[in-house]
Backbone as CSV, one residue per row, in Angstrom:
resi,resn,N_x,N_y,N_z,CA_x,CA_y,CA_z,C_x,C_y,C_z
1,MET,-7.076,11.855,29.365,-7.995,12.284,28.728,-7.630,13.528,28.059
2,LYS,-7.286,13.962,29.886,-6.329,15.594,29.271,-5.342,15.870,29.157
3,GLN,-4.724,14.439,28.666,-3.430,15.168,27.651,-4.134,15.371,25.943
4,TRP,-5.444,14.769,25.343,-5.405,14.668,24.204,-5.370,15.924,23.516
5,PRO,-5.842,17.261,23.702,-5.534,18.013,23.420,-4.293,18.005,22.651
6,LEU,-3.098,17.907,23.953,-1.984,18.319,23.732,-1.249,16.872,22.460
7,VAL,-1.786,16.131,22.840,-1.757,15.344,21.587,-2.187,15.712,20.207
8,LEU,-3.354,16.167,20.267,-3.854,16.552,19.256,-2.985,17.768,18.205
9,LEU,-2.497,18.942,19.098,-1.657,19.604,18.932,-0.564,18.984,18.585
10,GLY,0.583,17.846,18.863,1.392,17.422,18.570,1.644,16.805,16.881
11,PHE,0.230,16.195,16.716,-0.078,15.889,15.558,0.196,16.635,14.639
12,VAL,-0.674,18.361,14.773,-1.214,18.596,13.835,0.221,19.993,13.390
13,ALA,1.061,19.532,14.571,2.678,19.762,14.335,3.010,19.484,12.785
14,ILE,3.404,17.612,13.390,3.723,16.453,12.611,3.199,16.739,11.587
15,ALA,2.229,17.630,11.603,1.523,16.998,10.100,1.502,19.000,9.127
16,ALA,2.234,20.065,10.004,2.434,20.655,9.284,4.139,21.571,8.686
17,TRP,4.742,20.211,9.772,6.432,20.267,9.242,7.092,20.613,8.125
18,PRO,6.698,19.273,7.514,7.378,19.376,5.972,6.330,20.879,5.183
19,LEU,5.751,21.774,5.201,4.798,22.725,5.197,5.400,24.016,5.549
20,LEU,6.324,23.879,6.496,7.286,24.480,6.829,8.138,25.760,6.961
21,THR,9.139,24.100,5.994,10.433,24.122,5.289,10.334,23.870,4.388
22,ASP,11.352,24.856,3.344,11.747,24.044,2.129,13.245,23.599,2.102
23,ASP,13.956,23.175,2.818,15.113,22.440,3.150,14.345,21.529,2.662
24,VAL,15.369,20.536,1.980,14.751,18.914,1.699,15.525,18.042,2.571
25,PHE,16.678,18.414,3.456,17.001,17.122,4.094,16.081,17.307,5.513
26,LEU,15.218,18.330,6.296,14.789,19.021,7.563,13.695,17.736,6.226
27,GLN,12.930,18.409,5.409,11.351,17.790,4.910,12.284,15.762,4.686
28,ARG,13.218,15.620,4.248,13.412,13.987,4.409,12.910,13.830,6.164
29,LEU,14.325,14.351,7.292,14.209,13.629,8.386,13.255,13.981,8.520
30,GLY,11.639,14.441,8.699,10.336,13.891,9.013,10.466,13.039,9.067
31,ALA,10.298,12.572,7.836,9.786,11.676,6.976,10.374,10.312,7.439
32,LEU,11.931,10.606,7.782,12.048,9.645,8.921,12.020,9.205,10.100
33,VAL,11.940,10.045,11.127,11.119,10.379,12.448,9.712,9.090,12.155
34,LEU,9.565,9.241,11.389,8.014,8.978,11.169,8.123,6.953,10.673
35,LEU,8.692,7.064,9.512,9.759,5.645,9.417,10.102,4.537,10.622
36,ALA,11.371,5.923,11.712,11.401,5.048,13.288,10.714,5.264,13.266
37,ALA,9.476,5.546,13.931,8.047,5.350,14.696,7.053,4.367,14.584
38,ILE,6.984,4.688,13.295,6.400,3.007,13.030,6.688,1.699,13.261
39,SER,8.289,1.355,13.074,8.968,0.618,13.671,8.983,0.636,14.945
40,ALA,9.764,0.919,15.837,9.214,0.941,16.872,8.432,0.477,17.903
41,SER,7.109,1.460,17.132,5.880,1.335,17.620,5.446,-0.305,17.601
42,ALA,5.636,-0.993,16.520,5.442,-2.439,16.096,6.187,-2.797,16.950
43,TRP,7.623,-2.661,17.321,8.434,-3.432,18.354,7.632,-3.284,19.681
44,ASN,7.278,-2.072,19.637,6.502,-1.881,21.637,5.458,-3.116,21.594
45,LEU,4.743,-3.773,20.210,3.750,-4.300,20.881,4.448,-5.805,21.364
46,ILE,5.358,-6.064,21.196,6.194,-7.369,21.952,6.467,-6.638,22.978
47,GLY,7.622,-6.376,22.178,8.806,-5.924,23.538,8.265,-4.855,25.455
48,GLY,7.407,-3.769,24.438,6.555,-3.503,25.823,5.780,-3.598,26.110
49,TYR,4.571,-3.677,26.011,3.552,-4.828,25.778,3.315,-6.075,26.399
50,ALA,4.301,-6.528,26.342,4.375,-7.740,26.726,5.615,-8.346,27.093
51,GLY,6.575,-7.433,27.090,7.904,-7.462,28.481,9.025,-8.377,27.032
52,GLN,8.801,-9.079,26.251,9.708,-10.026,26.319,10.951,-9.187,24.547
53,VAL,11.982,-9.284,25.449,12.898,-8.101,24.177,13.090,-8.654,23.713
54,SER,12.942,-9.272,21.858,13.457,-9.525,21.055,14.301,-7.766,20.560
55,ILE,15.333,-8.861,20.234,16.300,-8.063,19.451,17.117,-8.836,17.774
56,GLY,16.247,-9.268,17.778,16.184,-9.763,16.056,14.837,-9.234,15.554
57,HIS,14.710,-8.240,15.519,13.209,-7.852,14.565,13.531,-7.757,13.202
58,SER,14.545,-7.379,12.858,15.482,-7.363,11.706,14.835,-7.385,10.629
59,VAL,14.475,-9.245,10.829,14.110,-10.843,10.557,12.641,-9.485,9.252
60,TYR,12.112,-8.912,10.523,10.821,-8.685,10.096,10.924,-7.876,8.973
61,PHE,11.193,-6.494,9.691,12.095,-6.037,8.920,12.151,-5.766,7.651
62,GLY,13.250,-6.401,6.961,14.268,-7.587,5.503,12.632,-8.509,4.977
63,ALA,11.594,-9.398,5.828,10.996,-9.839,4.864,9.890,-8.786,4.300
64,GLY,9.705,-8.206,4.826,8.685,-6.256,4.633,9.872,-5.998,3.269
65,ALA,10.725,-5.707,2.862,12.253,-4.735,2.571,12.625,-5.691,1.153
66,TYR,12.526,-7.028,1.681,13.277,-7.922,0.195,11.422,-8.166,-0.407
67,ALA,10.445,-8.556,0.415,9.172,-9.460,-0.557,8.845,-8.375,-1.799
68,SER,8.853,-6.971,-1.187,8.677,-5.444,-2.204,9.138,-6.023,-3.401
69,LEU,11.573,-6.008,-3.477,12.166,-5.498,-4.597,11.920,-7.348,-5.074
70,VAL,11.223,-8.175,-4.714,11.759,-9.235,-4.995,10.505,-9.531,-6.543
71,LEU,9.377,-9.186,-5.950,8.652,-8.869,-6.616,8.006,-7.775,-7.843
72,TYR,9.563,-7.314,-7.460,9.943,-5.663,-8.729,10.843,-6.266,-9.873
73,THR,10.998,-7.012,-8.987,12.930,-7.226,-9.895,12.066,-8.824,-11.058
74,GLN,11.454,-9.678,-9.872,10.437,-11.078,-11.294,9.476,-10.361,-12.105
75,LEU,8.596,-10.088,-10.730,7.888,-9.472,-11.284,7.258,-8.583,-11.735
76,GLY,8.099,-7.522,-11.947,7.792,-5.823,-12.603,6.097,-5.280,-11.526
77,TRP,5.781,-6.184,-10.773,5.054,-4.927,-9.997,5.233,-4.012,-8.746
78,PRO,4.178,-2.847,-9.072,4.890,-1.666,-7.997,5.939,-2.363,-6.229
79,PRO,6.676,-2.159,-5.804,7.616,-2.506,-4.885,6.148,-2.184,-4.151
80,ILE,5.845,-1.235,-3.737,4.584,-1.685,-2.713,4.087,-2.334,-2.229
81,ALA,2.892,-3.371,-4.076,2.411,-4.680,-3.872,2.934,-5.646,-3.294
82,GLY,4.311,-5.675,-2.072,5.024,-6.568,-1.907,4.400,-6.727,-0.985
83,ALA,3.735,-5.219,-0.177,3.947,-5.111,1.552,3.411,-6.129,1.561
84,PRO,2.000,-6.587,1.286,0.865,-8.218,1.801,1.832,-8.974,1.780
85,VAL,2.982,-9.237,1.003,3.030,-10.743,0.693,4.791,-10.376,1.802
86,GLY,5.280,-9.743,1.738,6.387,-9.348,3.104,5.202,-9.071,4.700
87,MET,4.251,-8.736,5.246,3.617,-9.492,5.882,3.558,-11.120,6.192
88,LEU,2.517,-11.255,5.232,2.479,-12.647,5.432,3.338,-13.627,5.747
89,VAL,5.364,-13.286,5.133,6.104,-13.885,5.372,6.371,-13.408,6.887
90,ALA,6.334,-12.664,7.020,6.631,-11.965,8.181,6.091,-12.811,9.281
91,MET,5.209,-12.440,9.422,3.817,-13.622,10.045,4.423,-14.790,10.599
92,ALA,4.646,-15.701,8.652,5.290,-17.110,8.875,6.552,-17.047,9.897
93,LEU,7.138,-16.576,9.800,8.258,-16.357,10.053,8.521,-15.833,11.999
94,ALA,7.626,-15.035,11.903,6.893,-14.748,13.500,6.814,-16.317,14.932
95,ALA,6.182,-16.875,13.282,5.005,-17.825,14.050,6.306,-19.271,14.497
96,VAL,7.489,-19.112,13.487,8.444,-20.202,13.372,9.754,-19.929,14.327
97,VAL,10.572,-18.442,14.874,10.815,-18.313,15.429,10.541,-18.159,17.048
98,GLY,8.788,-17.850,16.978,8.288,-17.227,18.863,8.365,-18.778,19.076
99,THR,7.133,-19.922,18.028,6.694,-20.817,18.746,8.078,-21.746,20.289
100,PRO,9.318,-21.485,19.083,10.388,-22.504,20.758,10.815,-21.627,21.347
101,THR,11.342,-20.107,20.754,11.869,-19.042,21.604,11.121,-18.140,23.247
102,PHE,9.625,-18.688,22.787,9.134,-18.389,23.784,9.090,-18.994,24.878
103,ARG,9.295,-20.271,25.222,9.537,-20.918,26.296,10.946,-20.784,27.337
104,LEU,12.410,-20.279,26.805,12.962,-19.352,27.389,12.849,-17.758,27.909
105,ARG,13.203,-17.552,28.780,13.591,-16.484,29.427,14.196,-15.237,29.614
106,GLY,13.939,-14.249,29.538,14.537,-13.144,30.355,15.800,-13.144,28.977
107,HIS,16.987,-12.512,29.655,18.167,-12.660,28.400,18.569,-14.000,26.945
108,TYR,18.512,-15.202,27.721,17.439,-15.922,26.582,17.240,-16.170,26.115
109,PHE,16.132,-15.235,26.430,15.013,-15.304,24.799,15.593,-14.174,23.888
110,SER,15.982,-12.957,23.717,16.942,-12.240,23.151,18.038,-12.946,21.923
111,MET,18.535,-13.521,23.277,19.690,-13.482,22.353,19.368,-14.731,21.850
112,ALA,18.346,-15.867,21.557,17.854,-16.144,20.486,17.229,-16.087,19.200
113,THR,16.258,-14.694,19.772,16.155,-13.487,18.396,17.084,-12.875,18.361
114,ILE,18.422,-12.938,18.500,19.666,-12.437,18.091,20.268,-13.093,17.496
115,ALA,20.340,-14.682,17.561,20.478,-15.904,16.406,19.603,-16.173,15.464
116,ALA,18.666,-15.832,15.350,17.249,-16.234,14.447,17.176,-15.233,13.108
117,ALA,17.361,-13.793,13.450,18.389,-12.139,12.613,18.769,-12.529,12.288
118,GLU,20.352,-12.912,12.987,21.557,-13.461,11.680,22.025,-14.283,10.610
119,LEU,20.869,-15.842,11.675,21.113,-16.565,10.529,20.504,-15.836,9.303
120,ALA,19.267,-15.185,9.618,18.867,-14.733,7.988,18.978,-13.941,7.392
121,ARG,20.207,-13.409,7.772,21.617,-12.033,7.529,21.940,-13.412,6.520
122,ILE,22.528,-14.439,7.010,23.383,-15.308,6.715,23.242,-15.242,5.145
123,LEU,21.904,-16.608,5.194,20.667,-16.722,4.451,20.295,-15.883,2.936
124,VAL,19.646,-14.572,3.287,20.203,-13.604,2.223,21.280,-13.206,1.880
125,ALA,22.067,-12.840,2.447,23.629,-12.637,1.591,24.562,-13.319,1.003
126,ASN,23.640,-14.871,0.971,24.176,-16.116,0.013,22.507,-16.624,-1.509
127,TRP,21.683,-15.609,-1.081,20.891,-16.388,-2.175,20.989,-15.144,-3.331
128,LYS,21.415,-15.810,-3.799,20.958,-15.249,-5.699,19.219,-14.155,-5.595
129,LEU,18.419,-14.796,-5.575,17.656,-14.604,-5.742,17.027,-13.271,-5.491
130,LEU,17.547,-13.326,-4.203,17.613,-12.065,-3.153,18.747,-10.757,-3.163
131,GLY,19.076,-10.751,-4.217,20.394,-10.006,-4.891,21.794,-10.270,-3.473
132,ALA,22.110,-11.577,-3.490,23.201,-12.104,-2.103,23.680,-10.786,-2.047
133,ALA,25.180,-9.961,-1.531,25.707,-10.150,-0.367,25.319,-7.758,-1.254
134,VAL,25.627,-7.942,-3.099,24.919,-6.790,-3.641,23.529,-6.446,-3.215
135,GLY,22.345,-7.294,-3.450,21.388,-6.869,-2.538,20.750,-6.577,-4.333
136,LEU,18.920,-5.857,-3.440,18.324,-5.282,-4.371,18.534,-4.102,-4.989
137,MET,17.920,-3.354,-6.074,17.640,-2.445,-6.307,16.134,-1.599,-6.597
138,GLY,15.447,-1.173,-6.834,13.617,-1.120,-6.843,14.079,0.006,-8.798
139,PRO,12.806,0.152,-8.945,12.355,1.352,-10.056,13.373,2.548,-9.913
140,PRO,14.840,2.433,-10.991,15.499,3.311,-11.345,14.531,4.583,-12.068
141,VAL,13.217,4.983,-12.397,12.459,5.780,-12.895,11.299,5.283,-12.635
142,PRO,10.648,6.185,-11.719,9.190,6.037,-11.725,8.372,5.775,-12.508
143,ARG,7.626,4.579,-12.791,7.102,4.294,-14.397,5.488,4.911,-14.055
144,SER,4.524,4.935,-12.989,3.519,5.481,-12.764,3.393,5.715,-11.186
145,VAL,2.695,6.585,-10.337,3.191,6.610,-9.178,2.150,5.781,-8.405
146,VAL,1.649,4.400,-8.969,1.795,3.590,-8.121,3.520,3.271,-7.604
147,ASP,4.014,3.403,-7.769,5.424,2.944,-7.865,6.072,3.802,-6.583
148,LEU,5.678,5.154,-6.422,5.011,5.728,-5.051,6.870,6.409,-4.611
149,SER,7.095,6.047,-6.233,8.908,6.832,-5.840,9.100,8.245,-6.583
150,PHE,8.295,9.282,-5.341,8.885,11.200,-5.629,10.310,11.504,-5.702
151,ILE,10.697,12.957,-5.629,11.307,13.141,-5.874,11.907,13.744,-4.806
152,SER,10.577,14.604,-4.270,10.049,15.005,-3.013,10.239,14.456,-2.135
153,PRO,10.933,14.698,-0.545,10.123,13.895,1.181,8.694,13.551,1.423
154,VAL,8.220,15.330,0.895,6.781,15.256,1.528,5.930,14.142,1.860
155,PRO,6.072,13.451,0.168,4.465,12.857,0.248,5.122,10.865,1.218
156,TYR,6.072,10.839,1.170,6.447,10.019,1.785,6.331,10.144,3.301
157,HIS,6.445,11.657,3.860,6.282,12.164,5.110,4.615,11.975,5.545
158,TYR,3.333,12.384,4.331,2.193,11.784,5.296,2.046,10.445,4.335
159,LEU,2.602,9.909,3.387,2.561,8.568,4.114,2.115,7.604,4.849
160,PHE,3.760,7.235,5.469,4.485,7.248,6.559,3.817,7.731,8.238
161,LEU,2.933,9.340,8.106,2.042,9.458,9.311,0.836,8.956,9.292
162,ALA,0.077,8.709,7.470,-0.952,7.578,8.001,-1.194,6.100,8.789
163,VAL,0.301,5.935,7.843,0.692,4.361,8.733,0.540,4.440,10.198
164,LEU,1.162,5.321,10.552,1.048,5.599,12.672,0.130,5.967,12.934
165,VAL,-1.105,6.948,12.212,-1.484,6.759,12.285,-2.673,5.883,12.891
166,VAL,-2.692,4.527,11.770,-3.674,3.529,12.485,-3.079,2.512,13.181
167,LEU,-1.577,2.284,13.188,-1.193,1.716,13.938,-1.172,2.037,15.444
168,LEU,-0.828,3.690,15.757,-0.854,4.061,16.708,-2.728,3.868,17.362
169,GLY,-4.024,4.210,16.388,-4.837,3.359,16.412,-5.029,2.195,17.407
170,LEU,-4.426,1.166,16.578,-4.920,-0.615,16.948,-3.858,-0.744,18.134
171,THR,-3.288,0.478,18.304,-2.426,0.019,19.631,-3.192,0.102,21.054
172,TRP,-4.032,1.707,20.365,-4.545,2.039,21.774,-5.591,1.044,21.768
173,GLN,-6.514,0.517,20.596,-7.365,-0.545,21.358,-7.001,-1.034,21.788
174,MET,-6.329,-1.680,21.381,-5.273,-3.176,22.022,-4.806,-2.484,23.611
175,GLN,-4.918,-1.682,23.520,-4.806,-1.745,25.617,-6.087,-2.012,25.943
176,ARG,-6.979,-1.404,25.430,-8.538,-1.482,26.355,-8.853,-2.774,26.015
177,SER,-8.859,-3.540,25.572,-8.971,-5.208,25.082,-8.393,-5.716,26.216
178,ARG,-9.874,-7.238,26.174,-8.712,-8.229,26.894,-7.398,-8.905,26.745
179,MET,-6.653,-8.040,25.379,-5.249,-8.459,24.906,-4.724,-7.872,25.667
180,GLY,-4.799,-6.748,25.429,-4.526,-5.465,26.429,-3.746,-5.926,27.944
181,TYR,-4.761,-5.389,28.788,-4.444,-6.911,29.909,-4.240,-7.739,30.479
182,TYR,-3.843,-9.092,29.363,-3.279,-10.329,29.551,-1.602,-9.567,28.595
183,LEU,-1.785,-9.696,27.894,-0.054,-8.721,27.859,0.423,-8.020,29.306
184,ALA,-0.521,-7.414,29.783,0.331,-6.504,30.790,0.382,-7.472,31.906
185,ALA,-0.275,-8.412,32.218,0.071,-9.355,33.317,0.542,-10.327,32.848
186,ILE,1.154,-10.739,30.842,2.873,-11.267,30.986,3.647,-10.742,31.285
187,ARG,3.671,-9.379,30.665,4.909,-8.571,31.437,5.466,-7.963,33.099
188,GLY,4.334,-8.583,33.875,4.478,-8.880,35.096,5.261,-10.323,35.731
189,GLY,5.233,-11.119,34.218,6.286,-12.375,35.304,4.886,-13.225,34.411
190,ASP,5.475,-14.455,34.205,4.421,-15.324,33.222,3.768,-16.897,33.915
191,ARG,4.231,-17.115,35.192,3.734,-17.738,36.017,2.345,-16.878,36.636
192,ALA,2.546,-15.331,37.427,1.625,-15.052,37.973,0.296,-14.921,37.205
193,ALA,0.828,-14.359,35.379,-0.570,-14.456,34.111,-0.673,-16.246,34.225
194,ARG,-0.106,-16.948,34.544,-1.205,-18.661,34.145,-1.321,-19.081,35.694
195,SER,-1.575,-17.962,36.536,-1.841,-18.443,38.056,-2.925,-17.298,38.068
196,LEU,-3.836,-17.352,37.021,-4.482,-15.425,36.861,-5.089,-16.249,35.491
197,GLY,-5.181,-17.687,35.094,-5.698,-18.284,33.698,-5.187,-17.558,32.867
198,VAL,-4.300,-17.024,32.334,-4.114,-16.963,30.885,-3.015,-17.364,30.352
199,PRO,-4.067,-17.392,28.951,-2.707,-18.853,27.774,-1.348,-17.772,27.692
200,VAL,-0.424,-18.319,28.197,0.437,-16.976,27.977,1.055,-17.301,26.923
201,LEU,1.740,-18.620,26.399,2.208,-18.955,25.273,1.240,-17.733,23.955
202,ARG,0.435,-18.090,23.835,-0.762,-17.638,22.629,-0.575,-16.356,22.753
203,TYR,-0.966,-15.394,23.883,-1.100,-14.374,23.512,0.503,-14.082,23.515
204,LYS,0.924,-13.902,23.607,2.606,-13.630,23.385,2.772,-14.057,22.121
205,LEU,2.295,-15.086,21.106,2.723,-15.566,19.753,1.730,-14.273,18.994
206,TYR,0.369,-14.008,19.589,-1.188,-12.925,18.677,-0.077,-11.621,18.294
207,ALA,0.688,-11.367,19.620,1.577,-10.251,20.035,2.682,-9.901,19.143
208,LEU,3.302,-11.377,18.831,4.349,-11.501,18.056,4.088,-11.079,16.487
209,LEU,3.323,-11.817,16.755,2.390,-12.221,14.645,2.292,-10.604,14.422
210,LEU,1.072,-9.876,15.592,0.950,-8.442,15.084,2.356,-7.589,15.436
211,SER,3.229,-7.785,16.102,4.385,-6.962,16.086,5.504,-7.530,14.487
212,ALA,5.187,-8.449,14.224,6.212,-8.782,12.696,5.428,-7.667,11.891
213,ALA,3.956,-8.180,11.264,3.374,-8.281,10.752,3.433,-6.436,9.871
214,PHE,3.577,-5.351,10.954,4.032,-4.254,11.061,5.042,-3.326,10.943
215,THR,6.123,-4.203,11.460,7.535,-4.611,11.182,7.944,-4.898,10.311
216,SER,7.545,-5.472,9.475,7.436,-5.557,7.549,6.660,-4.872,7.510
217,LEU,6.072,-3.806,7.662,5.033,-3.348,6.757,6.122,-1.805,6.394
218,ALA,6.765,-1.441,7.648,7.699,-0.674,7.997,8.861,-1.406,7.284
219,GLY,9.778,-2.022,6.512,10.992,-2.484,6.158,10.375,-2.382,4.261
220,SER,8.695,-2.097,3.915,8.813,-1.867,3.037,8.191,-0.592,2.319
221,LEU,7.780,0.278,3.162,7.802,1.502,3.341,9.026,2.505,3.413
222,TYR,10.541,1.199,4.481,11.518,2.102,3.740,12.592,1.760,2.983
223,VAL,11.699,0.754,1.959,12.161,0.359,0.145,12.095,1.384,-0.943
224,VAL,10.572,1.928,-0.643,9.953,2.323,-1.553,10.413,3.782,-1.554
225,MET,11.494,4.464,-0.143,11.515,5.441,-0.128,12.940,5.322,-0.802
226,VAL,13.601,4.625,-0.157,15.527,4.263,-0.139,15.529,3.530,-2.222
227,GLY,14.213,2.571,-2.150,14.866,2.313,-3.713,16.124,0.823,-3.661
228,PHE,16.710,0.813,-2.699,17.910,-0.529,-1.936,17.850,-1.013,-0.958
229,ILE,17.879,-2.101,-1.195,18.100,-2.725,0.229,19.466,-3.882,-0.147
230,ASP,20.008,-4.041,0.871,20.722,-4.624,1.113,20.679,-5.733,2.892
231,PRO,22.199,-6.638,2.407,21.701,-7.672,3.670,21.966,-6.306,5.025
232,ASP,22.942,-5.714,5.283,23.653,-4.709,6.223,22.149,-3.944,6.215
233,SER,21.264,-3.191,5.587,20.784,-2.011,5.376,19.022,-2.829,5.845
234,ALA,19.155,-4.419,5.675,18.025,-4.782,5.672,17.548,-5.276,7.013
235,LEU,18.366,-6.609,7.274,18.507,-7.629,8.063,19.912,-6.804,9.392
236,GLY,21.053,-6.541,9.125,21.327,-5.774,10.601,21.140,-5.619,11.330
237,ILE,21.692,-6.348,13.147,21.138,-5.607,13.872,21.391,-4.822,14.255
238,LEU,21.453,-3.409,13.630,21.219,-2.253,14.060,20.481,-2.172,14.194
239,ILE,19.595,-2.127,13.128,17.846,-2.270,13.030,17.638,-2.588,13.554
240,SER,17.588,-3.949,14.752,16.962,-4.058,16.025,17.148,-3.154,16.780
241,VAL,18.008,-2.994,17.370,19.002,-2.343,18.545,18.195,-0.798,18.296
242,LYS,18.133,0.218,17.118,17.540,1.519,16.737,16.089,1.313,17.618
243,MET,15.355,-0.408,17.335,14.041,-0.824,17.241,13.792,0.197,18.804
244,VAL,14.779,-1.259,19.636,15.022,-1.339,21.373,15.097,0.660,21.971
245,ILE,15.971,1.191,20.756,16.414,1.811,22.098,15.345,3.343,21.102
246,VAL,14.752,3.143,20.341,13.740,4.155,20.031,12.715,4.187,21.420
247,ALA,11.863,2.690,21.391,10.975,2.809,22.040,11.395,2.578,23.684
248,ALA,12.730,2.345,23.589,13.301,2.655,25.367,12.991,4.009,25.800
249,LEU,13.996,5.370,25.127,14.048,6.031,24.936,13.355,7.119,25.237
250,GLY,11.676,7.230,24.382,10.672,7.416,24.441,9.468,7.192,25.888
251,GLY,9.923,5.899,26.010,8.542,5.269,27.181,8.538,4.143,26.369
252,SER,8.988,2.396,26.362,8.188,1.321,25.807,7.019,0.998,26.936
253,GLY,6.380,0.468,26.456,5.195,-0.082,27.094,3.956,1.351,27.130
254,THR,4.324,2.126,26.426,3.036,3.693,26.320,3.392,3.601,24.692
255,LEU,1.632,4.643,24.669,1.075,4.569,23.147,1.962,5.069,22.638
256,PHE,2.603,6.091,23.315,3.573,7.544,22.321,4.898,7.261,22.449
257,GLY,4.980,6.656,23.488,6.456,6.702,23.447,7.345,6.356,21.983
258,PRO,7.482,5.458,21.247,7.874,5.557,20.224,7.776,6.652,19.567
259,LEU,7.366,7.208,19.476,7.164,8.799,18.760,7.773,9.715,18.885
260,ILE,8.251,9.635,20.233,8.619,10.586,21.283,9.960,10.196,20.800
261,GLY,10.821,9.204,21.448,11.692,8.196,21.113,12.470,8.692,19.925
262,ALA,12.058,8.155,18.840,12.419,8.838,17.041,12.262,9.955,17.045
263,ILE,11.673,11.174,17.446,11.686,12.743,17.304,12.825,12.681,17.949
264,ILE,14.264,12.019,19.264,14.899,12.452,19.993,16.014,12.029,19.427
265,LEU,15.638,11.057,18.905,17.228,10.123,18.204,16.968,10.303,16.909
266,VAL,16.503,10.245,15.846,16.646,9.782,14.851,17.254,11.314,13.730
267,PRO,16.972,12.618,14.912,17.793,13.915,14.916,19.811,14.201,15.136
268,LEU,19.589,13.340,15.651,20.597,13.037,16.670,21.569,12.013,16.624
269,GLU,21.272,11.179,15.459,21.654,10.806,14.475,21.769,10.589,13.144
270,GLU,21.358,11.848,12.705,21.594,12.038,11.153,22.647,13.133,11.602
271,THR,22.198,13.866,12.633,23.628,14.834,12.677,24.940,14.696,12.652
272,THR,25.001,13.655,13.316,26.062,12.903,13.843,26.303,11.925,12.072
273,ASN,25.605,11.611,11.602,26.096,10.728,10.121,26.230,11.927,9.611
274,ALA,25.287,13.320,9.396,25.573,14.238,8.407,26.988,15.312,9.156
275,VAL,27.635,15.745,9.849,28.675,15.639,10.693,29.804,15.254,10.691
276,PHE,30.120,13.277,10.318,31.233,12.024,10.229,31.015,11.912,9.007
277,GLY,30.314,12.394,8.732,30.548,11.602,6.814,29.713,10.481,6.883
278,GLY,29.411,9.844,5.428,29.028,8.654,5.252,28.021,7.935,6.515
279,SER,28.012,6.690,6.614,26.612,6.579,7.215,27.121,7.022,9.105
280,GLY,28.077,6.940,9.264,27.887,7.408,10.771,28.034,6.320,11.471
281,THR,28.163,4.923,11.121,27.663,3.676,11.662,28.574,3.729,13.292
282,GLY,29.670,3.832,13.762,30.899,3.719,14.400,30.587,5.201,16.188
283,VAL,30.801,6.028,15.345,29.863,6.435,16.192,28.122,6.693,16.319
284,THR,27.385,5.966,15.834,26.331,5.773,16.033,26.338,4.402,17.037
285,TYR,27.296,4.113,17.474,27.008,2.496,17.844,27.651,3.690,19.469
286,ILE,28.534,4.320,19.589,28.691,4.718,20.330,26.941,5.849,20.580
287,VAL,26.091,6.344,20.432,25.405,7.013,20.828,24.164,6.097,21.136
288,TYR,24.373,5.032,20.652,22.948,4.431,21.400,23.587,3.616,22.004
289,GLY,25.123,2.844,22.527,25.397,2.361,23.768,25.448,3.284,25.121
290,ALA,25.381,5.032,24.401,25.752,5.927,25.799,23.727,6.219,26.472
291,ILE,22.736,6.626,24.793,22.066,6.665,25.880,21.510,5.193,26.022
292,ILE,21.286,3.908,26.066,21.700,2.748,26.530,21.454,3.234,28.349
293,VAL,23.297,3.053,28.483,23.025,3.225,29.860,22.956,4.806,30.453
294,LEU,22.603,5.300,29.925,20.925,6.787,30.698,20.706,6.650,31.183
295,ILE,19.624,5.322,29.736,18.347,5.256,30.811,17.957,4.408,31.620
296,ALA,19.008,3.217,31.221,18.900,2.108,32.614,19.621,2.679,33.666
297,ARG,20.546,3.843,34.067,21.249,3.635,35.152,20.023,5.463,35.840
298,PHE,19.472,6.334,34.778,18.804,7.585,35.770,16.831,6.937,35.186
299,ARG,16.338,6.867,33.966,15.464,6.841,33.709,14.804,5.564,33.038
300,PRO,14.378,4.493,33.617,14.082,2.798,33.091,13.464,3.223,31.885
301,GLY,11.757,4.259,32.904,10.742,4.648,31.923,10.711,5.445,31.083
302,GLY,12.127,5.793,30.286,12.452,6.347,29.556,11.613,8.014,29.714
303,VAL,11.068,9.034,28.381,11.167,9.863,28.282,9.015,10.153,29.153
304,ALA,8.811,8.932,28.525,7.448,9.292,29.030,7.010,9.128,30.391
305,ASP,7.873,8.342,30.886,7.900,7.942,32.492,8.082,9.821,32.951
306,LEU,9.334,10.699,32.535,9.788,11.737,32.840,9.024,12.542,33.043
307,TRP,8.105,12.731,32.111,7.093,13.386,31.804,5.748,13.573,33.198
308,ARG,5.784,11.867,32.858,4.552,11.791,33.544,4.626,12.054,35.280
309,SER,5.916,11.549,35.553,6.828,11.984,37.024,6.668,13.712,37.742
310,ILE,6.607,14.351,35.795,6.710,15.840,36.406,4.969,16.742,36.682
311,THR,4.249,15.882,35.799,2.500,16.715,36.054,2.137,15.836,37.095
312,VAL,3.038,14.878,37.908,1.618,14.622,39.166,2.632,15.552,40.146
313,ARG,3.935,15.689,39.622,4.375,16.772,40.807,3.855,17.935,40.649
314,MET,3.665,18.588,39.774,2.464,20.252,39.839,1.854,19.916,40.238
315,ALA,0.880,18.566,39.737,-0.523,18.382,40.105,-0.575,18.940,41.752
316,ARG,0.236,18.028,41.830,0.787,18.107,43.738,0.370,18.941,44.219
317,ARG,1.320,19.685,43.712,2.158,20.989,44.099,0.568,22.754,43.978
318,ALA,0.437,22.221,42.651,-0.863,23.051,42.182,-1.862,23.080,42.959
319,ALA,-2.595,21.307,43.829,-3.383,21.385,44.874,-2.854,21.235,46.054
């Protein structure tokens, strides 16, 4: 509880960020940080709290992105109107993928999620309704305010911040509920959790459904801001890897770990892309790989664990 004033101060700083600079690049950077925090926090529900390391969450991200633009191209709806549809589709996919794969353990589960995501990417790349390999584009010009098509990144910043606050609030409530305790037991080990009477498969599926829904919402928000999607930008493995690394860097299984990881990683990634031009994909893979090695070797608990150890050490010295 002593950390809440610091947390409140941090969110005030995040809210004030786009008002402190006129640089469009820096304003857009703030929106991208919040979007990455949303997707990583959604992944954290299953990967951090339940300990099920999914590397195929791009399939849920893509479900939200494609649902938004398909409803626009086919029915003329505002892209954001497709967000609820995308969430339902993502939850259905989560039920189909999770039911068999949750019987696998460790890296076998992770490999199965990668296979599911790659299968989805290949299918979408050959599906004309979804634009095939060319992709889909949103409204070229804003038709109304409902299209959420803004020139400035500032409105997106506050939209993403609102969604992140809601997601973190739900996660905080989940931590304190029976589901949070059950997921903590599952993270410790399936057999131990079953011995305590925890319905393991059911609560794994609950966590995956919730995670898939918010990951899909992140995909819809991404499309609203960017206005274009194709199989690689929506379903590429780098989407899933980024969620994992952002959460792990900040501290998976913690409330604010994904946000901390996004604040560190996204500016690093965007700066790398700006320096090397284009998307900087090759350099991005190198950066991601280096971060994985450093986390695994020196601080598996991420920055949140480092901060906790520092505060404990300072408290002991003060005592």
